[in-house]
C-alpha positions in Angstrom: 0.0 0.0 0.0 1.4 3.4 -0.9 2.0 6.1 1.7 -0.7 8.3 0.2 -3.3 5.6 0.7 -2.1 5.1 4.3 -2.6 8.8 5.1 -5.9 9.3 3.3 -8.9 9.8 5.6 -10.6 6.7 4.1 -7.7 4.5 5.1 -7.5 5.8 8.7 -8.4 3.1 11.2 -11.4 3.6 13.5 -11.0 3.6 17.3 -12.5 0.9 19.5 -13.1 3.3 22.4 -13.5 7.1 22.8 -13.1 9.6 25.6 -15.3 12.7 25.8 -14.0 15.6 27.8 -16.4 18.4 28.8 -14.2 21.6 28.5 -17.2 23.7 29.6 -17.3 21.8 32.9 -13.6 22.0 33.2 -13.8 25.8 32.8 -16.4 25.9 35.6 -14.1 23.9 37.8 -11.2 26.3 37.2 -13.3 29.2 38.1 -14.7 27.5 41.2 -11.1 26.9 42.4 -10.1 30.5 41.7 -13.1 31.8 43.7 -12.1 29.7 46.7 -8.6 31.1 46.9 -7.5 34.1 49.1 -7.5 37.4 47.3 -4.3 37.9 45.2 -3.4 34.2 45.0 -2.3 33.0 41.6 -3.2 29.7 40.0 -0.6 27.2 38.8 -2.7 24.5 37.1 -1.0 21.1 37.1 -1.5 19.5 33.7 1.2 16.8 33.8 0.4 13.2 32.6 -1.6 14.5 29.6 -3.6 16.7 32.0 -4.5 13.7 34.1 -5.7 12.0 31.0 -7.9 14.9 29.8 -5.6 16.2 27.1 -2.6 18.5 27.8 -3.0 20.7 24.7 -6.8 21.4 24.9 -6.5 22.0 28.6 -3.5 24.3 28.2 -5.5 26.3 25.6 -8.4 26.6 28.0 -6.1 28.0 30.7 -4.8 30.6 28.3 -8.4 31.5 27.4 -9.1 31.9 31.1 -6.2 34.3 31.5 -4.1 32.0 33.5 -0.5 32.6 32.3 1.2 29.5 33.6 1.0 25.7 33.9 3.0 23.0 35.6 4.1 19.7 33.9 6.5 17.0 35.0 9.4 17.2 32.5 10.9 18.9 29.5 9.2 16.5 27.1 5.8 17.9 28.1 7.2 21.4 28.0 8.4 20.9 24.4 5.0 19.6 23.4 3.3 22.7 24.8 5.7 25.1 23.1 5.2 23.2 19.8 1.5 23.6 20.3 1.9 27.4 20.6 1.6 27.8 24.4 3.5 31.0 25.3 2.9 31.1 29.0 5.2 30.1 31.8 5.9 26.4 32.1 7.1 25.0 35.4 8.9 21.6 35.3 7.9 19.9 38.6 10.5 17.1 37.9 13.3 19.5 37.2 15.8 18.7 34.4 18.3 16.1 33.4 21.9 17.5 32.9 21.6 17.5 29.1 18.3 19.5 29.2 19.7 22.8 30.6 20.2 24.4 27.2 16.7 23.2 26.2 15.2 24.8 29.2 16.8 28.1 28.3 15.9 28.0 24.7 12.2 27.2 25.3 11.9 29.3 28.5 11.1 26.4 30.7 11.3 27.0 34.5 12.7 23.8 36.2 12.3 22.9 39.8 15.8 22.4 41.4 15.5 19.6 43.9 18.9 17.8 44.1 22.6 18.7 44.4 23.3 16.9 41.2 21.3 19.6 39.4 23.3 22.3 41.1 26.5 20.7 40.0 25.2 20.4 36.4 24.4 24.1 36.5 27.9 24.9 37.8 29.4 23.0 34.8 27.3 25.0 32.4 28.6 28.1 30.6 28.4 31.2 32.8 27.8 33.2 29.7 24.6 31.3 28.9 21.3 33.1 28.8 19.5 33.6 32.1 17.5 30.6 33.5 14.7 31.1 36.0 14.4 28.3 38.5 12.3 27.4 41.5 13.9 25.6 44.5 12.1 22.7 46.3 12.4 22.2 50.0 11.5 18.8 51.4 9.1 19.6 54.3 8.2 15.9 55.0 7.5 14.2 51.7 10.8 12.4 51.6 10.9 12.3 47.8 12.3 15.3 46.0 13.7 18.4 47.5 16.5 19.8 49.7 16.3 19.2 53.4 16.2 22.5 55.4 19.7 21.8 56.6 20.9 21.7 53.0 19.2 24.9 51.9 21.9 27.4 53.0 24.6 25.5 51.1 22.5 25.3 48.0 21.9 29.1 48.1 25.6 29.8 48.6 26.4 27.8 45.4 23.7 29.2 43.3 24.6 32.7 44.3 27.9 32.2 42.3 25.9 31.6 39.1 24.9 34.9 37.5 22.8 33.2 34.8 20.6 31.4 37.3 17.8 33.4 38.9 15.8 31.9 41.8 12.3 33.1 41.0 10.3 30.8 43.4 10.4 28.4 46.4 8.1 25.5 46.7 7.3 22.4 48.7 4.8 19.5 48.5 2.8 18.1 51.4 2.6 14.3 51.9 -0.9 14.4 53.5 -2.4 17.7 52.3 -5.9 16.8 53.3 -4.8 16.4 56.9 -4.7 19.8 58.6 -2.6 18.7 61.5 0.1 17.0 59.4 0.1 19.8 56.9 0.5 22.5 59.5 3.7 20.8 60.7 5.1 20.6 57.2 4.0 24.1 56.5 5.9 25.4 59.5 9.0 23.6 58.4 8.8 25.2 55.0 8.1 28.6 56.5 11.0 28.5 58.9 13.3 27.4 56.0 12.3 30.6 54.1 12.3 33.0 57.0 15.8 31.9 58.1 17.3 32.5 54.6 15.1 35.2 53.2 17.9 37.8 53.4 20.3 35.6 51.4 21.6 37.4 48.3 20.7 34.4 46.1 17.0 35.1 46.9 17.1 38.7 45.7 14.9 37.9 42.8 12.4 35.7 44.8 8.9 36.6 43.8 6.7 33.6 44.4 6.1 30.8 46.9 3.8 27.8 46.2 2.9 24.8 48.3 -0.9 24.2 48.1 -1.9 21.2 46.0 -5.6 20.2 45.8 -5.9 18.8 49.3 -4.2 21.9 50.8 -6.5 24.2 48.9 -9.5 22.4 50.4 -7.9 22.7 53.8 -7.1 26.4 53.3 -3.3 26.0 53.6 -2.5 28.3 50.7 -0.4 31.2 52.1 2.4 31.8 54.6 3.2 34.6 57.0 6.5 35.8 55.7 8.6 38.9 56.4 9.3 41.3 53.6 12.7 40.4 52.1 15.5 43.0 52.1 14.9 43.7 48.4 11.5 45.0 49.3 10.1 42.8 46.5 6.6 41.6 47.0 6.2 37.8 47.4 3.2 36.3 45.7 1.6 32.9 46.4 0.3 30.4 43.9 -2.0 27.5 44.5 -1.1 24.3 42.6 -4.3 22.3 42.0 -4.3 19.1 40.0 -7.0 16.5 40.6 -9.4 19.1 41.9 -9.5 20.9 38.5 -10.8 17.7 36.9 -13.7 17.4 39.4 -12.2 14.8 41.8 -10.9 14.9 45.3 -7.6 13.7 46.9 -7.7 10.8 49.3 -11.0 10.3 51.1 -11.6 14.0 51.0 -15.0 14.6 49.3 -16.4 17.9 50.6 -19.2 19.9 49.0 -16.8 21.8 46.9 -18.4 23.0 43.6 -16.5 21.0 41.0 -17.6 18.0 38.9 -16.1 15.3 36.9 -15.7 16.0 33.1 -14.4 12.7 31.8 -16.6 10.3 29.9 -15.8 7.0 28.2 -17.5 4.8 25.6 -16.5 1.5 24.0 -17.4 0.3 20.5 -19.5 -2.9 20.2 -17.4 -5.4 18.4 -20.0 -8.2 18.4 -23.3 -9.2 19.9 -23.7 -13.0 20.3 -26.1 -15.5 21.8 -24.5 -18.1 24.0 -26.4 -21.3 25.0 -26.9 -22.0 28.7 -23.8 -23.4 30.3 -21.4 -21.6 28.1 -18.3 -20.1 29.7 -17.2 -16.5 29.1 -13.6 -15.2 28.7 -10.3 -16.6 30.1 -10.2 -19.1 32.9 -13.9 -20.1 32.5 -14.6 -18.2 35.7 -18.2 -17.6 34.6 -20.8 -19.9 33.0 -24.2 -18.4 32.0 -27.1 -20.1 33.7 -29.5 -19.4 30.8 -29.4 -18.7 27.1 -27.7 -15.3 27.1 -27.1 -12.4 24.7 -23.7 -10.8 25.3 -21.9 -7.9 23.8 -18.1 -7.8 23.3 -16.8 -4.3 23.8 -13.5 -2.9 22.4 -12.0 -1.9 25.8 -9.7 -3.8 28.0 -6.9 -3.5 30.6 -4.5 -2.3 27.9 -6.8 0.7 27.7 -6.6 1.2 31.5 -9.8 -0.6 32.4 -8.7 -2.3 35.7 -8.7 -6.1 35.5 -9.9 -6.1 39.1 -13.2 -4.9 37.8 -13.8 -8.3 36.2 -17.3 -9.4 37.3 -17.8 -6.2 39.2 -18.2 -3.4 36.6 -20.9 -2.6 34.1 -21.7 -0.7 31.0 -24.9 1.4 30.4 -27.2 0.7 27.5 -30.1 3.1 27.4 -31.6 3.1 30.9 -30.1 -0.3 31.7 -26.9 -1.6 33.3 -25.1 -4.4 31.5 -22.9 -6.2 33.9 -19.4 -7.4 33.0 -19.1 -11.1 32.4 -15.9 -13.0 33.1 -12.4 -11.7 33.1 -11.5 -8.4 31.5 -9.1 -9.1 28.6 -6.3 -7.0 27.2 -8.4 -5.4 24.5 -12.0 -6.5 25.3 -14.6 -6.9 27.9 -17.9 -8.9 27.7 -21.2 -7.5 29.0 -24.5 -9.3 29.6 -27.3 -7.9 27.4 -29.9 -10.6 28.1 -32.3 -8.5 30.2 -32.1 -5.5 27.9 -34.6 -5.3 25.0 -32.9 -6.2 21.7 -34.1 -3.0 20.0 -32.2 -1.0 22.6 -28.8 -2.7 21.9 -28.3 -1.6 18.3 -26.0 1.3 19.1 -22.5 1.1 17.8 -21.2 2.6 21.1 -21.9 1.7 24.7 -21.3 3.9 27.7 -18.8 3.0 30.4 -18.4 6.3 32.2 -20.8 9.3 31.9 -20.4 11.9 34.7 -24.0 13.1 34.0 -25.6 9.6 34.2 -26.1 8.2 37.6 -26.5 4.7 36.1 -22.9 4.6 34.8 -19.8 3.7 36.7 -17.8 6.7 38.0 -14.1 7.2 38.1 -14.2 7.0 41.9 -16.1 3.7 41.7 -13.6 2.3 39.3 -10.8 3.3 41.6 -12.6 1.8 44.7 -13.3 -1.5 42.9 -9.8 -1.6 41.3 -8.1 -1.0 44.7 -6.5 2.2 43.5 -7.0 5.9 43.4 -8.8 8.2 40.9 -5.4 9.7 39.8 -4.3 6.3 38.4 -7.6 5.6 36.7 -7.6 9.0 34.9 -4.0 8.8 33.9 -4.3 5.3 32.3 -7.9 5.0 31.2 -8.5 5.6 27.5 -4.9 6.5 26.8 -5.3 5.0 23.3 -8.9 6.1 22.7 -10.2 8.7 20.3 -10.6 12.1 22.0 -13.7 14.4 21.7 -13.9 17.8 23.3 -17.3 19.4 24.0 -18.5 22.5 25.8 -15.8 24.8 24.4 -14.7 24.9 20.8 -11.2 23.4 20.4 -9.0 22.9 17.4 -8.0 19.5 18.9 -11.7 18.3 18.9 -12.1 14.9 17.5 -8.4 14.1 17.6 -6.4 11.8 19.8 -4.2 13.8 22.1 
């Protein structure tokens, strides 16, 4: 087959599943989070991991439309993707940089988080004549993952002070249990004391922003710190750094009456509808045998698409006003549903709903996480990663494309 035939629209393969993202609902969520913040607090939306599965490019475009001039991603790969898409705002790299990415960060105006002494050493080896690089420093206030311990902070500042091309724009931390007020208050004070102790250091003369509040801390009201005015007289701003909350979900068991709603929907294509005689087994392992003549649907969605295998025999699809239970084990690319009790004239649709945030009959992301013994974060990041993408609610040039 010639390349022209492979790229023609008629030759493009159809998807076996599709995700629908309600950008109008996402816009409402963003505005709800903004309304909840103390006056003057900026928003740093976290759109890493393909915007938690919602589509990094359409979500970044929505942030621009809402007048939010910055986003946070994990690494330079996501930063490059955003710059290629035309995003011109500030991009914070939460994972920092690899030594060979310093030039890339400068060229694309990416702002990395510095969290380890190896990164400091890499900057020291870099050309002092290089263009200026804005960075944020991360202090480990209790997470035990990335960041400088408070005892390491003075040495880091001393070494960065000797690099004229490096400008420390921000300081940040990340709380391990942000929905727990008591635990967060301890970490918050560790972070505050680290800043207060060193706020007069010359390396912090350009400090202009502090951020620490992820979704759980926003819900707990832990967004700002009481800090003295630095010797430079420069005003220090605060950013809130929501992730899961923007997409209508809550961290941990925290589920308050906060006005956000899920915006992620999922459908699977019907690959076949079959009638199985009584006693037939369904799927691998013969874990299920039907106790009557049964009509079953085979859907093009499996654990390779992020549908947790632990949902085997527990989940369901929605056909019209009916639930169609999963039968047998979820396979890599397929799942079987029981259509026997659903009128045949209601099962002619090419697509069947798995998740619809506006339909109480359907599974929710939270239910999938509970039954799959995991968290909504994992479900959203993995579910439908190879599905067709549709965006509704707000016009988007990416609508109808896989992102």
